[in-house]
C-alpha positions in Angstrom: 0.1 0.1 0.1 1.3 3.4 -0.9 1.3 6.5 1.1 -0.2 9.6 -0.6 1.2 13.0 0.0 -1.0 16.1 -1.1 0.8 19.3 -1.2 -0.7 22.6 0.2 -1.3 24.0 -3.2 -3.5 21.1 -4.0 -5.3 21.4 -0.6 -5.9 25.2 -1.6 -7.2 24.1 -5.1 -9.5 21.8 -3.7 -10.7 24.1 -1.0 -11.3 27.0 -3.5 -13.3 24.6 -5.8 -15.6 23.7 -3.1 -15.9 27.2 -1.8 -16.9 28.5 -5.2 -19.3 25.5 -5.6 -20.9 26.4 -2.3 -21.1 30.1 -2.9 -22.7 29.5 -6.4 -25.6 27.6 -4.8 -26.1 29.9 -2.0 -26.3 32.9 -4.0 -28.8 31.0 -6.1 -31.1 30.8 -3.2 -30.1 33.9 -1.1 -33.2 36.5 -1.1 -35.3 34.1 -3.3 -38.3 34.5 -0.8 -38.5 30.7 -0.7 -40.2 29.7 2.7 -37.3 27.2 3.5 -34.4 29.3 2.2 -32.4 28.9 5.2 -32.9 25.1 5.2 -31.8 25.0 1.7 -28.9 27.1 2.0 -27.9 25.0 5.2 -28.0 21.8 3.1 -26.0 23.0 0.5 -23.3 23.9 3.1 -23.4 20.3 4.3 -23.4 19.1 1.0 -20.3 20.9 -0.1 -18.6 19.5 3.1 -19.6 16.0 2.1 -18.5 16.8 -1.5 -15.0 17.8 -0.2 -14.6 14.8 1.8 -15.5 12.5 -1.2 -12.8 14.2 -3.2 -10.2 13.3 -0.5 -11.5 9.6 0.1 -12.0 8.8 -3.5 -8.4 10.2 -4.4 -6.7 8.6 -1.5 -8.6 5.3 -2.2 -7.3 4.8 -5.6 -3.7 6.4 -5.1 -3.1 4.1 -2.0 -3.5 0.9 -4.0 -0.5 -1.3 -4.9 -1.3 -1.3 -8.5 -3.4 1.3 -10.3 -5.0 -0.1 -13.4 -6.5 2.8 -15.4 -4.0 5.4 -15.8 -2.5 7.7 -18.4 1.3 8.2 -18.5 2.3 11.8 -19.0 5.8 13.5 -19.3 8.4 13.3 -16.7 7.6 10.2 -15.1 4.0 11.6 -14.2 0.5 9.8 -14.4 -3.1 10.8 -14.6 -6.1 9.0 -13.2 -9.9 10.0 -13.7 -12.1 10.0 -10.7 -15.8 10.5 -10.8 -17.3 12.2 -7.7 -20.8 13.3 -7.7 -21.4 15.0 -11.1 -17.8 15.9 -11.6 -15.0 14.2 -13.3 -11.5 15.0 -11.5 -8.1 14.5 -13.3 -5.6 13.9 -10.9 -1.9 14.1 -11.9 0.7 12.2 -9.6 4.2 11.1 -9.5 5.2 8.1 -7.5 8.5 6.8 -5.7 8.4 3.1 -5.8 11.3 2.8 -3.4 9.5 4.4 -0.6 6.1 3.6 -1.7 5.0 7.3 -1.9 2.6 8.9 -4.5 2.6 12.8 -4.8 -0.4 14.6 -6.1 0.9 17.1 -8.7 -2.3 18.5 -10.0 -6.1 18.4 -9.9 -8.7 19.7 -12.3 -12.4 19.5 -11.9 -14.7 19.0 -15.0 -18.6 18.8 -14.9 -19.7 15.6 -16.5 
């Protein structure tokens, strides 16, 4: 089993994505005069936290495996995997150190399905 290292830049990228995701939905319902507006907004906040956890869990589950089956080789000994989380497809670039059994997340991008 490999250890997965996620640098601060990637954490920030995920946080910014989730924050924008949450803000978009909050703005959609803010001052909408819907009776349960607060409940709907609260639900979107909870869902955004759940979405963020799912991103991390899905990424770690795949990258910890001994053998990753579906990957795309890139330049400079890097690889890319595709992860489906909710209605998004995540493209995760990583590199690996087979001697120390480490995988480093190099980049992540989010695309709506």
